[in-house]
C-alpha positions as CSV (number, residue, x, y, z in Angstrom):
1,M,56.1,131.2,107.6
2,G,57.8,132.2,104.4
3,G,56.4,135.7,104.6
4,I,57.6,136.2,108.1
5,A,61.1,134.9,107.2
6,D,61.2,137.3,104.2
7,Q,60.1,140.2,106.4
8,A,62.8,139.4,108.9
9,E,65.4,139.2,106.2
10,R,64.4,142.5,104.7
11,A,64.5,144.1,108.2
12,G,68.0,142.6,108.7
13,R,69.2,143.9,105.4
14,Q,67.9,147.4,106.2
15,A,69.7,147.3,109.5
16,E,72.9,146.1,107.9
17,N,72.9,148.9,105.3
18,S,71.8,151.7,107.7
19,D,73.7,154.8,108.6
20,W,73.4,154.0,112.3
21,L,75.4,150.7,111.8
22,D,78.1,152.7,110.1
23,H,78.4,154.9,113.1
24,A,78.3,151.9,115.4
25,V,81.1,150.2,113.6
26,R,83.2,153.4,113.7
27,I,82.7,153.7,117.5
28,G,83.6,150.0,117.9
29,M,86.7,150.3,115.8
30,V,88.0,153.2,117.9
31,A,87.4,151.1,121.0
32,Y,89.2,148.1,119.6
33,G,92.1,150.4,118.6
34,I,92.4,151.6,122.1
35,V,92.5,148.1,123.5
36,N,95.3,147.2,121.0
37,L,97.3,150.2,121.9
38,M,97.1,149.3,125.6
39,I,98.2,145.8,124.8
40,A,101.2,147.2,122.9
41,W,102.1,149.4,125.8
42,I,102.1,146.4,128.2
43,A,104.1,144.3,125.7
44,A,106.7,147.1,125.4
45,E,107.0,147.3,129.1
46,L,107.5,143.6,129.3
47,A,110.3,143.8,126.7
48,L,112.0,146.5,128.8
49,G,111.7,144.4,131.9
50,N,109.1,146.7,133.5
51,S,106.0,144.6,133.2
52,S,103.1,146.0,135.2
53,G,100.2,143.9,133.8
54,K,99.0,141.0,131.8
55,A,99.6,141.5,128.0
56,S,96.1,140.5,127.0
57,S,92.8,142.3,126.4
58,Q,91.8,142.0,130.0
59,G,95.2,143.2,131.2
60,A,95.0,146.1,128.7
61,L,91.6,147.0,130.1
62,H,92.9,147.0,133.7
63,K,95.8,149.2,132.6
64,L,93.3,151.5,130.9
65,A,91.2,151.7,134.0
66,Q,94.2,153.0,136.0
67,Q,94.6,156.1,133.7
68,P,92.8,159.5,134.1
69,F,89.2,159.0,133.1
70,G,90.0,155.3,132.7
71,G,86.7,154.1,134.1
72,V,84.8,156.1,131.5
73,L,87.1,154.8,128.7
74,V,86.6,151.2,129.8
75,W,82.8,151.6,129.7
76,L,83.2,153.1,126.2
77,V,85.2,150.1,125.1
78,A,82.5,147.8,126.5
79,V,79.8,149.6,124.5
80,G,82.0,149.7,121.4
81,M,82.5,145.9,121.6
82,V,78.8,145.3,121.9
83,L,78.3,147.4,118.7
84,L,80.9,145.4,116.9
85,V,79.3,142.1,118.0
86,I,75.9,143.3,116.6
87,W,77.6,144.2,113.3
88,R,79.4,140.8,113.0
89,L,76.3,138.9,113.9
90,L,74.3,140.7,111.2
91,E,77.1,139.7,108.7
92,A,77.0,136.1,109.9
93,A,73.3,135.9,109.4
94,L,72.7,138.0,106.3
95,G,76.0,139.3,105.0
96,H,78.3,138.5,102.0
97,R,75.3,138.0,99.7
98,D,77.4,138.9,96.7
99,E,79.5,135.7,97.2
100,E,78.8,132.2,95.9
101,G,77.3,129.6,98.2
102,G,80.4,127.9,99.7
103,K,82.4,131.1,99.9
104,R,79.5,133.0,101.4
105,M,79.1,130.4,104.2
106,R,82.8,130.5,104.9
107,K,82.8,134.3,105.2
108,R,79.7,134.2,107.4
109,A,81.5,131.7,109.7
110,V,84.5,134.1,109.9
111,S,82.1,136.9,110.8
112,A,80.6,134.7,113.6
113,G,84.1,133.9,114.9
114,K,85.0,137.6,115.0
115,A,81.7,138.3,116.8
116,A,82.9,135.8,119.5
117,I,86.3,137.6,119.7
118,Y,84.8,141.0,120.1
119,G,82.3,139.5,122.6
120,A,85.1,138.1,124.7
121,V,86.8,141.6,124.8
122,G,83.4,143.1,125.6
123,V,82.8,140.7,128.5
124,S,86.2,141.5,129.9
125,A,85.5,145.2,129.6
126,F,82.2,145.0,131.5
127,K,83.9,143.0,134.2
128,V,86.7,145.5,134.6
129,A,84.2,148.4,134.5
130,T,82.0,146.9,137.2
131,G,85.0,145.8,139.3
132,S,84.3,142.1,139.0
133,G,87.2,141.4,136.6
134,S,90.4,139.8,137.8
135,S,93.8,140.4,136.2
136,G,95.0,137.0,137.1
137,K,95.3,134.0,134.8
138,G,92.2,131.9,134.4
139,G,92.3,130.2,131.0
140,Q,94.3,127.1,131.9
141,S,91.6,125.4,134.0
142,T,89.3,125.4,131.0
143,T,91.9,123.7,128.8
144,S,92.5,121.1,131.5
145,K,88.8,120.3,131.7
146,I,88.5,119.9,127.9
147,M,91.5,117.6,127.8
148,D,89.8,115.4,130.3
149,W,86.9,114.8,127.9
150,P,86.9,111.8,125.5
151,G,88.9,113.1,122.5
152,G,89.7,116.3,124.4
153,T,93.4,116.2,123.4
154,W,92.3,116.2,119.8
155,I,90.0,119.1,120.4
156,I,92.7,121.2,121.9
157,G,95.1,120.3,119.1
158,L,92.5,121.2,116.5
159,V,91.9,124.5,118.3
160,G,95.6,125.2,118.1
161,V,95.7,124.4,114.4
162,A,92.8,126.7,113.8
163,I,94.5,129.5,115.7
164,V,97.7,129.0,113.7
165,A,95.7,129.1,110.5
166,Y,94.1,132.3,111.6
167,G,97.5,133.8,112.3
168,L,98.8,132.7,108.8
169,N,95.7,134.3,107.2
170,N,96.6,137.6,108.9
171,I,100.1,137.4,107.5
172,R,98.6,136.6,104.1
173,R,96.3,139.7,104.4
174,A,99.4,141.8,105.3
175,W,101.5,140.4,102.4
176,T,98.7,140.8,99.7
177,E,97.3,144.0,101.3
178,K,93.9,142.4,101.4
179,F,93.1,144.5,104.4
180,R,92.8,147.6,102.1
181,E,89.2,146.5,101.4
182,H,88.4,147.8,104.8
183,L,89.4,151.4,103.8
184,S,87.5,153.6,101.5
185,A,89.2,155.0,98.4
186,E,89.6,158.3,100.2
187,G,91.5,156.6,103.0
188,Q,94.0,155.1,100.6
189,G,95.1,158.3,98.9
190,G,97.9,160.8,99.7
191,D,100.6,160.6,102.3
192,A,98.0,159.8,105.1
193,G,96.7,156.9,103.0
194,K,100.2,155.5,102.6
195,A,100.7,155.7,106.3
196,Y,97.4,153.8,106.9
197,I,98.5,151.1,104.5
198,W,101.8,150.7,106.4
199,F,99.9,150.5,109.7
200,G,97.8,147.8,108.2
201,K,100.8,145.8,106.8
202,V,102.8,145.9,110.0
203,G,99.8,145.5,112.3
204,Y,98.4,142.4,110.5
205,M,101.9,140.9,110.3
206,A,102.4,141.3,114.1
207,K,98.9,140.1,114.9
208,G,99.5,137.0,112.7
209,A,102.8,136.2,114.4
210,A,101.2,136.5,117.9
211,F,98.4,134.1,116.9
212,I,100.8,131.6,115.4
213,V,102.7,131.4,118.7
214,I,99.4,131.1,120.7
215,G,98.2,128.3,118.4
216,G,101.6,126.6,118.7
217,L,101.2,126.6,122.5
218,F,97.9,124.9,122.2
219,V,99.3,122.2,119.8
220,Y,102.2,121.6,122.1
221,A,99.8,121.3,125.1
222,A,97.8,118.7,123.2
223,T,100.8,116.7,122.0
224,S,102.6,116.8,125.3
225,H,99.4,116.2,127.4
226,K,100.3,119.3,129.4
227,P,97.3,121.6,129.5
228,K,99.2,124.3,131.5
229,K,101.4,124.8,128.4
230,A,98.4,126.3,126.5
231,G,97.8,130.0,127.0
232,G,96.7,133.2,125.5
233,L,98.5,136.3,124.2
234,D,100.3,137.0,127.5
235,D,101.8,133.5,127.5
236,A,102.7,133.8,123.9
237,L,104.6,137.1,124.4
238,H,106.4,135.7,127.4
239,K,107.4,132.7,125.2
240,V,108.8,135.2,122.7
241,L,110.7,137.0,125.4
242,Q,112.5,133.7,126.3
243,Q,114.0,133.3,122.8
244,P,117.4,134.6,121.7
245,Y,117.0,138.4,121.2
246,G,113.6,138.0,122.9
247,P,113.4,141.6,124.1
248,V,114.1,142.9,120.6
249,L,111.6,140.6,119.0
250,L,109.0,141.5,121.6
251,M,109.5,145.2,121.1
252,V,109.0,144.6,117.3
253,I,105.7,142.8,118.0
254,A,104.6,145.5,120.5
255,A,105.3,148.1,117.7
256,G,103.3,146.0,115.3
257,I,100.3,145.7,117.7
258,A,100.4,149.4,118.1
259,C,100.3,149.8,114.3
260,Y,97.2,147.5,114.3
261,G,95.6,149.8,116.8
262,L,96.3,152.8,114.7
263,F,94.9,151.0,111.6
264,C,91.7,150.5,113.6
265,F,91.5,154.3,114.0
266,A,92.1,154.7,110.3
267,R,89.4,152.2,109.5
268,A,87.0,154.0,111.8
269,R,87.6,157.3,109.9
270,H,87.6,155.8,106.4
271,L,85.2,152.9,106.8
272,S,84.4,150.6,103.9
273,R,82.2,147.7,104.9
């Protein structure tokens, strides 16, 4: 058994360090960048009072499908997300070997979580590409069901806290420029490199702010016992719009999400895994 396990681990390490995985991650990052640019477009339209879609990954994919060659692009996004899931699952199983035990397990757990995020976008892409996806809202029923479980309110509350923590971590990465580890040294030099760094700073900051609002909605739903108050990115951006100077704040977030999309392109070009 030990020999089989060792062979499987060696095969996994070879796959993780292979050139094909580098190409796969680059393709996936381009796809993810496209999705974020489409979300930014919808958010900007919402800020201007011209909303024509749901400001979420699924809404962005529906918007993309309506563009010239949109059907092909949605299929490319679906494939790109599958490639990112494979990468993150390899990391979750075998990655971060240079870290100590506890830190390695935490990073592997983060990789598994990112695989789930990319997987959700990929499922939405396949549904839109095959015509089985709906642009309507469908996440609230799941929250209601969970809150009916024993301890369900606590589960939703803890999910909200975890989402807030994820948002805060993104802001920390923006502030400390931790995201620079995703770019090769070549990608950080010159005027283009400075632009990439700013895309990353603004993008991670906006992404973090959006997730903090999403997590806050889940916590509020749990504490108020109102599952319909929980929601995803679209609900969070509508909540921002309802605040004083909401359209201005939402436009800033839209610009930030666009910057994150551009950073994904930079990461695809100057990949450092």
